C-alpha positions as CSV (number, residue, x, y, z in Angstrom):
1,M,26.6,-6.8,-14.0
2,K,24.9,-10.2,-13.8
3,I,22.4,-11.2,-11.1
4,K,22.7,-14.6,-9.5
5,S,19.1,-15.8,-9.5
6,V,17.3,-18.9,-8.2
7,Y,14.0,-20.1,-9.7
8,I,11.9,-22.5,-7.6
9,D,9.3,-24.6,-9.2
10,D,8.3,-28.3,-8.7
11,D,7.4,-28.6,-12.4
12,K,10.5,-29.8,-14.2
13,A,9.1,-28.5,-17.6
14,E,8.4,-25.1,-16.1
15,R,11.9,-24.9,-14.6
16,S,13.4,-25.6,-18.0
17,K,11.1,-23.1,-19.7
18,Y,12.0,-20.2,-17.4
19,K,15.7,-21.0,-17.3
20,S,15.7,-20.9,-21.1
21,R,13.8,-17.6,-21.1
22,F,16.4,-15.9,-19.1
23,E,19.5,-17.5,-20.6
24,N,18.7,-17.3,-24.3
25,D,17.2,-13.8,-24.7
26,D,19.4,-11.0,-25.6
27,R,17.6,-8.8,-23.1
28,T,18.3,-11.1,-20.2
29,K,21.4,-13.3,-20.8
30,E,23.7,-10.5,-20.0
31,R,21.8,-9.6,-16.8
32,F,20.9,-12.9,-15.1
33,V,22.4,-16.2,-14.2
34,I,19.6,-18.7,-13.4
35,V,19.8,-21.8,-11.2
36,T,16.6,-23.8,-10.8
37,Y,15.4,-25.9,-7.8
38,N,12.5,-27.9,-6.5
39,A,10.8,-26.4,-3.5
40,P,13.1,-27.0,-0.6
41,K,11.7,-29.4,2.1
42,L,14.7,-30.2,4.3
43,S,17.4,-28.1,5.9
44,D,19.9,-29.5,3.4
45,D,17.7,-28.1,0.6
46,Y,17.9,-24.6,2.0
47,A,21.6,-25.1,2.5
48,R,22.1,-25.9,-1.1
49,I,20.2,-22.8,-2.2
50,S,22.1,-20.7,0.3
51,A,25.4,-21.9,-1.2
52,E,24.4,-20.3,-4.5
53,N,24.6,-16.9,-2.8
54,P,21.4,-15.8,-4.6
55,E,20.7,-12.2,-5.4
56,L,17.2,-12.8,-6.5
57,L,14.8,-15.6,-5.5
58,M,11.8,-16.4,-7.8
59,V,9.2,-18.7,-6.5
60,D,6.2,-20.4,-8.4
61,Y,2.9,-19.8,-6.8
62,D,1.5,-23.3,-7.4
63,L,3.7,-25.9,-5.8
64,S,1.1,-28.7,-5.9
65,V,2.7,-30.4,-8.9
66,P,4.7,-33.5,-7.8
67,D,8.5,-32.9,-8.0
68,D,11.1,-35.1,-9.5
69,N,10.7,-37.7,-6.7
70,G,7.0,-37.7,-7.0
71,Q,6.5,-35.6,-3.8
72,V,4.1,-32.7,-3.3
73,I,5.2,-29.9,-1.1
74,G,1.7,-29.3,0.1
75,F,1.7,-25.5,0.3
76,Q,1.6,-22.5,-2.0
77,G,4.5,-20.3,-2.9
78,I,3.4,-17.6,-0.5
79,A,4.1,-19.9,2.4
80,L,7.5,-20.9,1.0
81,A,8.3,-17.2,0.5
82,T,7.8,-16.7,4.2
83,Q,10.3,-19.4,5.1
84,L,12.8,-18.1,2.5
85,R,12.5,-14.6,4.0
86,Q,13.8,-16.1,7.3
87,Q,16.7,-17.7,5.5
88,F,17.5,-14.8,3.2
89,P,16.4,-11.6,5.0
90,E,18.1,-9.2,2.5
91,V,17.4,-10.9,-0.9
92,P,14.4,-9.9,-2.9
93,I,11.7,-12.6,-3.3
94,V,9.4,-12.6,-6.4
95,L,6.2,-14.7,-6.7
96,F,5.6,-16.0,-10.2
97,T,2.0,-16.9,-11.0
98,R,-0.8,-16.9,-13.6
99,K,-3.7,-14.6,-13.5
100,S,-6.0,-17.6,-13.7
101,V,-4.8,-19.0,-10.3
102,F,-4.0,-15.9,-8.4
103,R,-5.9,-12.6,-8.1
104,L,-4.0,-9.9,-6.4
105,Q,-7.2,-8.2,-5.2
106,D,-8.0,-11.4,-3.2
107,Y,-4.8,-10.7,-1.1
108,A,-4.4,-6.9,-1.3
109,K,-6.0,-6.2,2.1
110,I,-4.1,-9.0,3.9
111,S,-0.7,-7.4,4.2
112,E,0.7,-10.1,6.5
113,T,0.1,-12.7,3.7
114,L,2.3,-10.8,1.2
115,S,4.7,-9.3,3.6
116,S,7.5,-11.8,2.5
117,I,7.0,-11.1,-1.1
118,D,8.7,-8.1,-2.8
119,E,7.1,-8.4,-6.2
120,I,4.3,-10.4,-7.9
121,I,4.9,-11.3,-11.6
122,Y,2.3,-12.8,-13.9
123,K,4.1,-15.4,-16.0
124,Q,2.4,-14.4,-19.3
125,D,3.9,-10.8,-18.9
126,L,7.5,-12.2,-19.0
127,F,7.1,-13.4,-22.5
128,K,5.6,-10.3,-24.0
129,I,7.8,-8.7,-26.6
130,D,7.4,-5.2,-25.1
131,S,7.3,-6.4,-21.5
132,S,9.0,-4.2,-18.9
133,T,9.0,-7.1,-16.5
134,I,12.7,-7.9,-17.1
135,E,13.7,-4.3,-16.3
136,K,11.6,-4.4,-13.2
137,L,13.3,-7.7,-11.9
138,F,16.7,-6.4,-12.7
139,H,16.3,-3.0,-10.9
140,L,14.7,-4.8,-8.0
141,A,17.7,-7.1,-7.6
142,I,20.2,-4.2,-8.1
143,G,18.5,-2.1,-5.6
144,F,18.6,-4.8,-2.9
145,K,22.3,-5.5,-3.8
146,L,23.3,-1.9,-3.4
147,M,21.5,-1.7,0.0
148,R,22.8,-5.1,1.1
149,N,26.4,-4.1,0.3
150,Q,26.1,-0.8,2.0
151,K,28.7,-0.8,4.8
152,N,27.1,2.0,6.8
153,K,23.3,1.8,6.9
154,G,22.4,5.1,8.3
155,W,20.0,7.9,7.2
156,D,22.6,9.8,5.2
157,E,23.7,6.7,3.3
158,L,20.1,6.0,2.4
159,L,19.6,9.5,1.0
160,K,22.7,9.1,-1.2
161,L,21.3,5.8,-2.5
162,M,18.1,7.4,-3.4
163,G,19.8,10.5,-4.8
164,A,17.8,12.8,-2.6
165,S,18.7,16.4,-2.0
166,Q,18.8,18.0,1.4
167,S,15.6,19.8,0.6
168,D,13.9,16.5,0.0
169,A,15.4,14.8,3.1
170,G,13.0,16.7,5.5
171,L,10.0,15.5,3.4
172,L,11.3,11.9,3.4
173,K,11.6,12.0,7.2
174,L,7.9,12.9,7.4
175,A,6.9,10.0,5.2
176,D,7.2,7.5,8.1
177,P,10.5,5.8,7.1
178,P,11.1,2.5,8.9
179,I,14.4,3.7,10.3
180,T,15.7,4.8,13.7
181,Y,18.2,7.6,12.8
182,R,20.9,6.3,15.2
183,K,20.7,2.8,14.2
184,S,21.2,0.7,11.0
185,W,18.3,0.2,8.7
186,A,16.9,-3.1,7.7
187,T,17.2,-3.7,3.9
188,V,13.7,-5.3,3.4
189,A,11.8,-2.7,5.4
190,V,13.4,0.3,3.8
191,A,13.2,-1.3,0.3
192,T,9.5,-1.8,0.8
193,W,9.1,1.8,2.1
194,I,10.8,3.2,-1.0
195,R,8.8,1.1,-3.5
196,K,5.5,0.9,-1.8
197,V,5.3,4.4,-0.2
198,I,7.7,6.9,-1.8
199,F,7.1,5.6,-5.3
200,Q,3.5,4.7,-4.8
201,Y,2.0,8.0,-3.5
202,P,2.5,11.4,-5.2
203,G,4.0,14.2,-3.1
204,I,7.7,13.8,-3.0
205,L,8.1,11.9,-6.3
206,Y,5.8,12.2,-9.3
207,D,5.0,9.8,-12.1
208,S,4.7,11.4,-15.6
209,M,1.0,12.3,-15.3
210,H,1.5,14.0,-11.9
211,A,4.6,15.7,-13.1
212,A,2.8,17.1,-16.2
213,T,-0.3,18.2,-14.2
214,F,1.9,19.9,-11.6
215,L,3.5,22.0,-14.4
216,G,0.0,22.7,-15.9
217,I,0.7,20.8,-19.2
218,S,-0.6,17.7,-20.8
219,S,1.2,14.4,-20.4
220,E,1.9,14.5,-24.2
221,A,3.5,17.9,-23.9
222,F,5.6,16.7,-20.9
223,A,6.8,13.7,-22.8
224,S,7.7,15.8,-25.9
225,E,11.3,16.4,-27.2
226,P,11.4,20.1,-26.3
227,I,10.2,19.6,-22.7
228,Q,12.0,16.4,-21.5
229,P,15.6,17.7,-21.8
230,L,14.7,20.7,-19.7
231,F,13.7,18.4,-16.8
232,T,16.5,15.8,-17.1
233,S,18.0,16.9,-13.8
234,A,14.7,16.5,-12.0
235,K,14.4,12.7,-12.9
236,Y,14.8,10.1,-10.2
237,S,17.9,8.1,-10.7
238,G,18.4,6.4,-7.3
239,I,17.9,2.7,-6.3
240,F,14.9,0.8,-7.7
241,Q,14.5,3.0,-10.7
242,S,12.5,1.3,-13.3
243,T,10.8,1.7,-16.7
244,E,8.1,3.8,-15.1
245,E,10.1,7.1,-14.7
246,R,9.6,9.4,-11.8
247,W,10.6,13.0,-11.0
248,W,11.4,14.9,-7.8
249,K,8.7,17.4,-7.2
250,S,11.1,19.9,-5.7
251,K,13.4,19.7,-8.7
252,L,10.5,20.1,-11.1
253,R,9.6,23.3,-9.4
254,S,13.2,24.5,-9.3
255,V,13.7,23.9,-13.0
256,A,10.3,25.5,-13.9
257,Y,11.3,28.6,-11.9
258,S,14.6,28.9,-13.8
259,I,12.7,30.0,-17.0
260,M,10.3,32.4,-15.2
261,N,10.4,36.1,-14.8
262,K,9.5,37.8,-11.6
263,K,5.9,38.3,-12.5
264,E,5.5,34.6,-13.4
265,K,7.0,33.5,-10.2
266,G,4.2,35.1,-8.3
267,L,1.5,33.0,-10.1
268,P,0.5,29.4,-9.3
269,L,3.0,27.0,-11.0
270,R,0.4,25.3,-13.2
271,I,-0.4,28.8,-14.8
272,A,3.1,30.2,-14.6
273,F,5.1,27.4,-16.3
274,P,3.0,27.3,-19.6
275,M,3.2,31.1,-19.6
276,A,6.9,31.1,-19.2
277,W,7.4,28.4,-21.7
278,E,5.3,30.1,-24.4
279,R,7.1,33.5,-23.7
280,D,10.5,31.9,-23.8
281,R,10.1,29.6,-26.7
282,K,7.5,31.7,-28.6
283,T,5.3,28.7,-29.2
284,T,2.1,27.4,-27.6
285,I,2.0,24.4,-25.3
286,E,-0.9,22.1,-24.6
287,K,-2.3,22.6,-21.1
288,A,-3.6,19.9,-18.7
289,K,-7.3,19.6,-19.3
290,C,-9.8,18.5,-16.6
291,V,-11.2,15.1,-17.5
292,F,-14.6,16.3,-16.4
293,S,-15.1,19.9,-17.6
294,G,-12.3,20.3,-20.1
295,E,-11.0,23.4,-18.2
296,A,-7.2,24.1,-18.3
297,P,-4.9,24.0,-16.7
298,A,-6.2,21.4,-14.3
299,E,-4.9,21.2,-10.7
300,W,-4.9,17.5,-9.6
301,V,-4.9,14.0,-10.9
302,C,-8.0,11.7,-10.5
303,Y,-7.0,8.7,-8.4
304,I,-9.1,6.3,-10.4
305,L,-8.9,7.5,-14.0
306,H,-5.4,9.0,-13.6
307,Q,-6.3,11.9,-15.6
308,P,-6.0,15.7,-14.7
309,V,-9.1,17.2,-12.9
310,M,-10.0,20.5,-11.4
311,I,-10.3,20.3,-7.6
312,K,-13.8,21.8,-7.7
313,Y,-14.9,18.8,-9.8
314,S,-13.5,16.2,-7.5
315,L,-14.1,14.6,-4.1
316,S,-11.6,13.7,-1.4
317,Y,-11.0,10.0,-1.4
318,K,-9.5,7.6,1.2
319,P,-8.3,4.5,-0.6
320,D,-5.2,4.0,1.6
321,S,-3.3,5.0,4.7
322,R,-0.6,7.2,2.9
323,P,1.6,9.4,5.1
324,A,0.2,12.9,5.7
325,V,3.0,14.4,3.9
326,M,1.9,12.9,0.6
327,E,-0.8,14.6,-1.5
328,E,-4.4,13.5,-0.9
329,A,-6.2,11.2,-3.2
330,R,-9.1,12.8,-5.0
331,V,-11.6,11.2,-7.4
332,S,-13.0,13.1,-10.3
333,F,-16.8,13.6,-11.0
334,E,-16.2,11.7,-14.2
335,A,-15.0,8.7,-12.3
336,V,-18.0,9.0,-9.9
337,K,-20.3,8.9,-13.0
338,T,-18.5,6.3,-15.1
339,S,-16.1,4.1,-13.3
340,N,-17.0,0.7,-11.8
341,D,-13.8,1.1,-9.6
342,F,-15.3,4.0,-7.7
343,D,-16.2,3.0,-4.1
344,Q,-18.4,5.6,-2.3
345,R,-17.5,4.2,1.0
346,L,-14.1,5.8,0.5
347,V,-15.6,9.3,0.3
348,D,-16.2,11.3,3.5
349,P,-19.8,11.9,4.7
350,L,-20.0,15.4,3.2
351,G,-18.9,14.1,-0.2
352,R,-21.1,11.1,-0.1
353,E,-24.1,13.4,0.1
354,L,-23.2,14.9,-3.3
355,I,-22.8,11.6,-5.2
356,S,-26.4,11.2,-6.4
357,E,-26.4,14.8,-7.6
358,I,-23.1,14.3,-9.4
359,R,-24.3,11.3,-11.2
360,K,-27.5,13.0,-12.4
361,T,-25.7,16.3,-13.5
362,P,-24.8,16.4,-17.2
363,K,-21.2,17.3,-17.8
364,R,-22.4,20.2,-20.2
365,K,-24.3,21.9,-17.4
366,I,-21.3,22.1,-15.1
367,D,-19.1,23.1,-18.0
368,G,-21.2,26.3,-18.3
369,E,-21.0,27.3,-14.7
């Protein structure tokens, strides 16, 4: 399946460079058909782009370079993306930029500014040999295409596209989906919800670190050959799947229970699963170790360091407005002590009172408690 894509850039050399990148690489030429354009200025320009029936729109951030006619469009790609969204309400829009001219953190808290952009790609990442950028673009476009072509856009149809079970449907309803159950859903709104809420926050789906910690084992053990085949049925395979694999929490639990005996099922999963695995396979398995104390199996994942942590060695953290059904963010004492990304303003007042003591307390002292 090939994706009809439009790349917009007022620099002729850049247009040629990226067209060649997509059309001459074995990883992309079977997946993308690329047409390039100057930034549209008149209604006829938009009409020509529309006639291409694009399935993916890629826009350069810096449109200050004179085009082929010596004209400068006079605004950035973000502004153009806003106009394109009005013209193409069900086509994914990707902003191409360089880290030297665009810093995501400058825009991260201005949701309105980025609301018309579905993905931001740094150009240098596209040319890395081991880059996952191509996969990300392809699955983005395919996901939108499947949603766009869905004849009946109701809640049940969305669940099928996501590959969600009935047990997960109730949780998904609690995750603030932008859908009125008796009306058709809007493609962009629902796509954003899946990618920026359901994928982003642990609770319904897990990334590999959260999945491993949930099971009480290390990420290396979870990725190992003996473990992975066991949890194949728990892997997310719905729309917008990407190189960053995810697993349904409910299915991880169900598979884990399938190898447990009655006694093990009465224990916390993070303790029971390694116990069941070692009993069943007659081999040891590496446990999830707390990044601060080294205790195992750890219970949570540090929001900042993305490593396992014991709840008692972490603080509640409020970095976002995730739905209540999702698991809370917690930050490890290790991150409090060592990370420049830690922001004490995001800790509740009670936790804030502990910060100075946490920073002064040697790790070894807490290990021995």
